[in-house]
N, C-alpha and C positions, 0 to 999 in steps of 0.2 A: 504494499499501499504506500502510495505517495503522500506522506502526511502533509506537506505543504500545500498541494495542489486540492487535496481532497477534504483537509479540515481547516487549515488556516485561511485559505482564500474565501471559501464560502462563509466563514464567520465574519470576515473583513467586510464582505458584501452586504451581510445582514446588517452589521453596525452602521453602515453609511447609507443604505437604503432609505430613499425619501418616501415618506407615506403620502400618497394622493387621495384626497378624498373622493368617495365613490360618486358624489353628486356635483362634482368640479364642472362638469360638462353636461349638458341636456340635448339629448337629439329631438328635433322638431319632429312631431308626427305626421306633419303634413309634406315638409319639404326633404325631410331626412338631413338637414343641416345640422351641425353640432355647433351649439351656442354656448357662451361662458355663462355659468350659473348666476354670477353677480349681476351680469347684463340682463338677464331675464327678471331676476328680483327686483332690479332698479326700474323695470318697465311694467311693474304691478303683474309680473308673471305671465306676460304676454310675450310670445317669442318675436323679437324684432325682424322686420323683413317680411315674414309669413303673416304676421299679426294672428297667430294661433293662441286662443286663450287656454292656458292650463287650468287644470283644478288647483284650488287653494283650500286649505284648512279654514275651519270656522273662525278661529281667532285671527287669521291672517285676513279674512274677508271683512271682519269688523275693523281691523286696522285701517284698511284700504278706504273703507266707506266712510268712517267717522271723522269728524274735524280733529287734526293732529294726532290721530290714530288713538283717542282716548274714549272710553266708554264706562259705565257701570254694568258689571254683570248682574243679570238678574237670577236669583235663586231659583232653582227648578224643582218641581216637587217630585217625590220619590214615587216610583211605580213597581208593581210586583215583578219579581224576577223569577223567570221561566215558570209560570203557573201551570203550565201543560206538562212539565217534567220532559221536555222534547229531546229527542236524541235521533241524529242520523249517523254520519260517519263519527261524529262526536258529540258529546253533551253540549246542549245550548249554553248553559252556564259557563263552559269551558270556552266556548267562542266568544261569549261577551268579556271575559277575562283576558282573552287574547287581544280583542279589539281595544279594550280599555288600557292595556298595557302599551299597545302600539300608538294609540293616539293621545293618550292622556286625557281624554274625554269620558264621561260617564255613559253618554249616549249619542244619538247623531244630531242632536240639536244644541245650539247655543243661542242664548237671547241677550241682547244688550241694549243699554239706553243712553243717548247721548245726543250729540249735535250734528247735523249734516249740513254742511254750509249755512250754519248759523241756525237751522231749525231744529227744534227737539223733534226726536223720532225714536221709535222703537223697532229694532231690527232683530228678526230672528233667522239663523243661518244653519242650513241643513249641510252637514259635512259626509261627502261622498266616501271618505276615507274610513268612516265608522261603519262596517258592514255594509257597504254601498248606499249608505243614507237611508236605509230601510226604514219604513214607518212600522213602529211598535207603539206598545202603550206608553213607554217613556217619551218618545217623540211626539205623540199626540198630546200628553199632559204638557210638555214644553210649549207646543205651538198654542194651546189654550192660554198657558200662563203669560205668553207674549201678547196675546190679544187682550187679556185682562190688564196687563200692565199699560198698554196703549190706551184702553179705555180710562184707566185711573189718572193717567198723566195726560190725558186728552191730545194725543200725539197721532200723526199717521203711523201705520204698522205695515212694515215692509218685510216680506218673507223671501229669502234667497233659497229657492228649490234646487235640489240635486238629489235624485234618488233613482234606485232601480225598481221601486215600489213598496208594496207590504211586505212585511217581515213574516215568512212563511212559518217560522218556529213558534209564533204565537197565534197561528191559525186565525179562527173567527174573531178573537179579541183583537187582533191587528185591524181586520177589516171594519171593526166597529169604530175605529178612529176616523173612518171618512165621514159619518154622519156627524160625530162629535166635533171635529174641526169645522164643518159646514155650519153647526149652529154657532160656533165661536165667531165665523165670519158675518152671520147674520146680527150678532150682537153688536159688532162693529159698525154695522150699517144703522141699525137702530140707534146707535150714539151719534151717528153723522161724521164718522171718522174715516178717511180714506185708507183703502186696503191695496197695496201694491205688490205684485209678484215679480221677481226676477228670475227668469227660466235659465238655468245654467246647464252645462253639458254633465251627465245626462239628466232628464226630467221624464220620467216614464212610469207605468204602471198605475197603481192605485193613487199615487200622489198627483198624477195628471187627471185622474178621474175624480179628484176631490178639491182640495184647497189650492192647488196650483193654477187651475182654472176658473176660480171664482173672485180674481182681483178686479178692481174698478180699472186697473190699466195693467197689462201684460207687457213687460219689457224682457227681451231675451238678448243674451250675450251673442256675438257672432259665431256661427258653425256650431250652436249647441244642438244636440240630439233631443227632441222634444215628441212625445208620443204616448200612447198606451202599450200596444204590442210593438216589438221590434220590427224594423224591415224585412229581416229574412222570414219572420213568423208569418208576416202579410203576405209577402211573394209566394211562399209555400201554400198558404191558404187559398189566395185568389188565383194562383198560377199565372200571373202576369208579371212583366217586367215594370218596376215602379220607375217613376220620372227621376231624373238626377237631382240629388239634393233633398228628395223626399225626406220629411220630418225633420229637416234642419231649419234653424231660425228663419233664415232669409226665404225660403219657399213658403213657410207657414206665415210669415207677414205678407207676402203676395197674395195669399189666398185666405187671409182674413182671420187667422186664428191668434196671431201675435200683433200688439198694436205698434210695437217699434223693436227695432234691433239697434242696441247702443254699445259702443266700445266701452271697455271696463274703466278706462280712465274718464269717461264723461258720465258714468253713472250716478256720483254723489250729486253733481250739478243738475242731472235729470230728475232725480228723486225729489231734490229740494224745490226744483221749479213746479213740480207737479204737486207736491205737498202744499205749497203756498197757494197755488192756484185752486185746488180742492177744499183747502181751509180758509179761502177768502182772505189771505194775508198778502199785503202788498210787499214787493221785493225790499228787503232790508229789515222788515219785522220779523221777530223771531218768537213771539208769543210768550207762554210761560217759560221763565227762566230755568234753565237746567242747572244742576249743581256742579261745583268744580269737580272735574272727573280726574282720577289718577291714572297714570299710564297702566296699560295691561301688558301682561307678558304675551308674546307672540310665539306662536308654534310654527316651525320651518314648513313651508308648502312643499309638496312632492308632485 
């Protein structure tokens, strides 16, 4: 055995090996271009050049939307965990534990209260990173708590939807969140408060069949997949080729399902303008004063 070449050299290489972060570069799903992570982050997690809108975590979404990236977290009610004792390839409680460890969140929703371009606003964000943003009992409770907060504070209610649909591990209990969230939207309307939905990639299944399509104004991010069933399922069912861009934001806007397609950087200004319009506040007036807001910790987007 050659001690120098087989022992010493490998150890020297290990000593001086540079550690390169795995997320230093991001590959654009549209163009295949490799983009520096810091450039994408500085651009609001939109790929420069292709303008592909990446998914972001719920804390990052709140940071991008609220003034100065500050907001007050709204405490969310607890919900029953695994009421059906569900198990497929693994136990549901284990899936929840893994998702919580991975994201640092208790479930798919996060609700915050703060100012958007000076206008007090309540915002709920659905995080696709948590079990595909699936709608279960905890998510339903969070949506309702957000609506109650908006009613209490007399602010517009904004929901950023991102979901694969209802959470199958909770069965009918998950489906019951559809009428429950619908009732919460009706309470907002009875209070005379605007309800805005921002449809992000993807918004599908039972979420599209309930609160995601009940807004006073429906805004979509560019290129977002929006629909009930996926395009492949529809093609297999009707046995016809679907049009290009079917179920994407721009196609749905052209066919009347979405009111506007707005770039991520323009969302705060758009939401504030609509909020002032529907609450009859002239530009520059902010209504009820929001409290001083502490900076919030931000999770890294993936």
